[in-house]
Each structure stands twice: as C-alpha cells, then as structure tokens.
C-alpha positions, 0 to 999 in steps of 0.5 A: 500500500502506498501513501500520497504526499499532501504537503511540502516538507513543512517540518524538521521533526513532524510528529503527533498527527491528530484530526479534530472537527473542533479545529477544522481538520488535521493538526500535527507538531514540528516538535523540536521547533516548538510549533503546532501546525494546522493543515490548510486546504491548500496544503500549507500549514498555520503555525502556533508557537508553544515553546521550546518543544511542542510534543503532542496536541489534543482538543479540549472539550470546551474548545481550544487544545492541550499541548504537551510542551517541554516539561509539562502542558500548556492549555490553548483557550478557544480564543488562542490564548496560551496558559502554561500549567506547572511543570511536572518534569524538573530535570532539564535533560528530560522532555515530553514526547507522545501521548493521548487522552483516555475515555475519561478525558485524562491526558497521558503524556510520556517523556524521554531523555534528550540523550535517550538514557535508558529508564530515565523517563516516565508516563504522566497523567493530567487530570481535568482538574489540573492535578497530575500523577505518574502512571509508569516509570523506568521507560526510555522513549515513551511514544505511541499510545491509544485506546480501543473504541470501548476503552478496555485496552490501551496500546503503547510503545517504549521505542527502544524495546521494539515492542508494542505493549497492550494494557487492560484499562478501567476508569478507576484503576487506569492501566494494568496488566502490561504485556507484549502485543507485537514485537517488531524486527529492528530491521523493519524500523522502530515503533513510534506513534500509533493509532487504533482503528474502529475494529481494534486494529493497531497502526504503528509508524516505523521510524527508520523503516519508511512504513506504517504497519497495520496489525489486526486485533489479534496481533497479525500483520495485515498491511504495510503502508510504504512511504518515500521517507524513512523516518515515519513518526505518527499516524492518525485517521481523519477526514469527514468519514474517518477513513483517511490515514494521515502520516507524518515524517521527519528529517531530523539528522538527515543530510541536506539533499537526502530524502527530499520528501522527509518532513512532508505529510502523507495520506492513504485510504486503507479501507478501514475506519478510525475513531473520533479523537478523544478530548481532554476534559479540562 
C-alpha cells in the first residue's frame, strides 16, 4: 500500500498527527521547533508557537487544545490564548514526547531523555482538574499510545524495546496488566506513534523503516503502508468519514539533499475506519 504526499516538507521533526472537527481538520507538531501546525486546504500549514518543544496536541472539550510542551502542558483557550500549567518534569535533560487522552478525558503524556538514557523517563497523567500523577516509570522513549473504541485496552510503545505493549484499562484503576502485543524486527524500523482503528486494529509508524504497519486485533500483520521517507513518526485517521490515514515524517539528522520528501505529510485510504479523537476534559 502506498501513501500520497499532501504537503511540502513543512517540518524538521513532524510528529503527533491528530484530526479534530473542533479545529477544522488535521493538526500535527514540528516538535523540536516548538510549533503546532494546522493543515490548510491548500496544503500549507498555520503555525502556533508553544515553546521550546511542542510534543503532542489534543482538543479540549470546551474548545481550544492541550499541548504537551517541554516539561509539562500548556492549555490553548478557544480564543488562542496560551496558559502554561506547572511543570511536572524538573530535570532539564528530560522532555515530553507522545501521548493521548483516555475515555475519561485524562491526558497521558510520556517523556524521554534528550540523550535517550535508558529508564530515565516516565508516563504522566493530567487530570481535568489540573492535578497530575505518574502512571509508569523506568521507560526510555515513551511514544505511541491509544485506546480501543470501548476503552478496555490501551496500546503503547517504549521505542527502544521494539515492542508494542497492550494494557487492560478501567476508569478507576487506569492501566494494568502490561504485556507484549507485537514485537517488531529492528530491521523493519522502530515503533513510534500509533493509532487504533474502529475494529481494534493497531497502526504503528516505523521510524527508520519508511512504513506504517497495520496489525489486526489479534496481533497479525495485515498491511504495510510504504512511504518515500524513512523516518515515519505518527499516524492518525481523519477526514469527514474517518477513513483517511494521515502520516507524518521527519528529517531530523538527515543530510541536506537526502530524502527530499522527509518532513512532508502523507495520506492513504486503507479501507478501514478510525475513531473520533478523544478530548481532554479540562
């Protein structure tokens, strides 16, 4: 399966694709530039600068967005005002990375050390009232996270493990019973962002692999989406019918002239339907 290019190479390190009607379509981040990008109908993107790092963005139920920034979160109000929340990371060598909202509207965001030190990072949870807690410690590069449509399972990858894990999830207890869903051959790439479709299939962006892998709910590799850029970072379903798979790429650490399409956004229609985005309830 091939993906079509729908933007110029707009980002140095594109990440965190997410579709929401509340902001008119697709948003993604140029993570290391600290910018949130909103895709425009002509294929350009409007930028919102959130800070040194813009790791991930999700809509808020009352409008606006919540943005994972270098050491915590920033709220974007409906009028565009940015309101930083108190930091949860106090080590300057560690920053936020990927995340997602659970069915209860709590925003989970994982971290990583700039040097990718083993076990130095964690997965944090922001509650609607603004309080935070740590739900997972000892991770290295906390990356893709997404829930099934019924909210009973959550899929997650800590990139250097080369495994996508699955957790049981309940509203009170949160995540539990972590176990291996699939193991990805290092030669195929490193698991980065992921999304879960309406049928429970898991779509995993492979950084260094130039592809997105689609695994069925029982862990069988069903499809491979090939891209003309090796550093594939995230994927999400969107469009009016939630049947377009949008894919971000990165040109981080590439030499000038290498992979000229790296940093562009791509799209394919793989024949399945995604889920509506879950919003932060705060």
